[in-house]
N, C-alpha and C positions, 0 to 999 in steps of 0.2 A: 504494500500500500504506500503511495507516495505522500510525503509530508506536505508539499506545497498545496494540493487541492484541499486538504483538511484545514490547513492554516487559513486559506482563503475563505472557506466555509465559516470558520469561527469568527473571522473579522466581519464578514457580511452579516452574519447572524447578530453579532454584537451591535452593528449599526441599526438593524431592525429593532432590536431591543431598546436602544436609546431613543428611537423615534416613536416608540409605542408608549402609551401611558403605563402607569405602575401596574405590576402584576396583580396586586390586590384588587384593583378596580375591575379587572376582567376575570379574575379567578373566583369571584363569589359563587358559592355553590348553595343549593337548597339545604335546609336544615336536615341533618342526618346523613348527608352525602359528602364524601371527601375526594371524589374523583377529580382528576385534572380537567381543566377547561378544554372542551372539544372532544371528550371521551364518552359522551352520552348519545351519540348519533345512531341512526339506522341506515342512512344513505349518505355517502360522501362522494362529491364530484370534484375532481381536480383537473386543472389545466396549467400548462407551463410552456415556456419557450426555452429550448435546449440549444446551446451553441458549442457543439463538440468539434474537436480537431480530428480530421479523417486520416486513416492509414489503410488503404484498400488496394489489394493486388488480386488479379483474377487471370486465369488461363483457361482457354476453351478450345477443344479439338472439334474437327468435323471431317467426316469421311476418312477417318484413320489418320488425319494429319494433326500431329500434336501442336498445340498452341504455345506461344511464349508467355511467360509471366509478365503481365503489364501492370505497372504502378500507375494507378489512376490519378495520383497527385503529381508525381514528377514527370510521367510520360504524357498524360492527357490534360493536366492543368486544372483539375477540380479544386475548388477552394472552400475554405471554412464558411459555413452558412448556418442560419437558424432553422430549427424545426419545431413544430408544435407537438405536444404530448397530451393525451387525454387519459385520465384514470377514473375508474368508477369502483367503489367499494360498497357492497351490500352486507350489512352486519345482521346476520340471522340471530345471533346471541352474543353475549359479552365476549366469549372466547372464539367465536366462529365467524369467519368473514369469507365472502366470495368476491374475487377481484377480477377486473378487466382493464386492459391497457392497450392503447393503439398509438403507434408512433410511425407516421408516414415520413420517409426519408427520401429526398431526391436531390441529385446533383446534375447540373448541366454545364458543359464547357465547350469552347471552341479553341482549337490550338493547331499547331503545325507539328507533325511527327518529327521528333528529333533523333529517332533511331528506327531502323526497319524491324518490324515484328509481325508475327502471324497470329491472327485472332479468328477463331471459328472457321479455320481452313483458308482464310484470305490473307494475302500479304499486304500490309500497309507499309509503303516505302518511305524513306527519308524525304522530308519536305512536303508531304501530302497534307492538305488541310483536313482535319477530322473534327466531327461534332460528336460529343459524348453525352449520353443520357443514361444515368444510373438511377434506378428506382428500387427502394427497399422498403417494403411494408412489414412492420414488426408488430405482431399481436401477442398478448399474454392473457391466458385464461387460468385463474388460479383459485386455490382454496388455502386459507390461512387458519391454523389452529394455534392459539396462544396458550400454550400449556402452563406458562407462568404468567399470572396477571395480578397486578396490585394497582392501587390508586395512582401511583406515580410512574407506571411503566409496565412493560411486558416483554416476554421472550416467546417467539413462536416458530412453528415449522411451516414451510411453504411446499405445496404440491402444485405443479404447474404444467400446462400444455401450451407451449409456445408455437406460434405458426409464423414462419418467415418466408417471404417471397421476394427474391432478388432478380432483377432484370437489368442487364447491361447491354446497351446498343451503341455501336460505333458506325458512323456514316461518313463516307468520303466520296468525292467525284470519281466517276468511272468504276468505282467499286460497289457503290450502293450501300445498303444497310446490312450489318451483320449483328446478331444478338445471341446472348446466352442467358439461360434462365435456370434458377435453382429455387425450388420451393419444397417445403416439407413441414409436417407437424413434428415438434420436438418435445419430449417429456423432460421435466426438470424437477429438481428438489432443492430446497434452500432453507435459510434461516432468516429471521427478522427480529430486531430488538429495538425498543424505544424506552427512553428515559426522560423525565421532566426535571429540568434544572430549577424551575420555579413552576407554580401550578399552571401557567399558560404558555410556557416555552419548552418545547421538546426537541430532542435530537434522535433521529431514527436512522438505523443502518440495516440494509438487507443485501443478501447475496444468494443468487440461485445459479445452478449450473447443470450442464449435461456434457458427458464425454462418451463417445462410442467406444466401448471396450474392444481392444485388439482381438480378443478371443472370439468375438461374435462375427467377425468379418475378416477378409483378407486385408491386412493393413497396407499392402502395396497398392490396393485398388480402392479401398474405402476408408474414410475417416471423418470425424466430425467432433466439434465441441462448441459449446455456447455458454459463455460466462457473462453474468449480468450483475454489476455492483452498483448500489445506490446509497448515498449518504446525504441526508438533508436535515435542515432545521426548520421548525415551524413556530411562528408566533401566532397564537390564537387570540384574536381580539374579543371574541365571545364564543359561545358554544357552536355558533353557526358559520363563522367566518374566520379564515386564517390566511397568512402569507407564508410562502416557502422560498428557501434558497438551498440549492444542493449541488452535488457533483455526481455524475453518472458515467459509468464505463460499460460499453458493450464490446465483447470480444468473440468473434465468430470465425470458425474455420470449417470448411467442408472439402471432401475429396470423393469424387465418383469417377473411377477409372482414370481417364486423362483430363478430366475437368476438376479444377480446384480453385478455391478462393479463400482469402484471408481478409477480414474486415474488422477494424477496430475504430470505435468512436469514443472519445473521452472529452468531457468538458462540463462546465457549469450550467445550471438552469435556474430560472426564476418563475414563480407562479403563485397560484392561490388555490384555496379549497373552500367549498360551500357544503354545509352539512344540514341534514334534516332529521 
């Protein structure tokens, strides 16, 4: 885990705390209840803007012609950009939650090829102008069981079904458009923990993962992993409204015979939550 993102998160969270009124004002609870502010909801809707740094490499074969590994940042010129994230949590009981998340990711770029490479059976030669369109739709469907739950925090287990759909298209004059696609449902397991530094300010961390065991497939032809790390702070203005700042990392690798890809996105995000 890198120190810089965590330090940035703490500084930004401290700024939010300074801008918000005193915790006591927002942390008032009904008589007989000592739960933290924002922990009595049944439905939680969250939205955020994520600004990750990309590191993406893909190779694609066609008709038995092996493709070269293409760096979409250095070879094709895709740049850092913002993406929207949507999160929905349905709380069936105090310790049981059903979660949904959708993150549409898209990069477009126009550049001139700086080295000759083969993509999807076609040769893109030095000096050819190329248009890149990379779309990645990431879905999460999950269940959370908080096996440890107290008024000021919890620790839980995550069971998830992730669905990822990646489509990369390169277009160039005289060559036309060539594309490769990778999509699959991915099971994952993980952990989540939350603690309240004061009754209305929390820090949450979660990590879920999947790795295809070498014993289940030929490792020379098939492979895969999906690591998802999220660390964020929340300032709850009352039980129904809060602001968030966080840091998220997605690390994905797939290999299917001669096709393979490595995609890593890491960066901060800002957003808010509404609860009912």
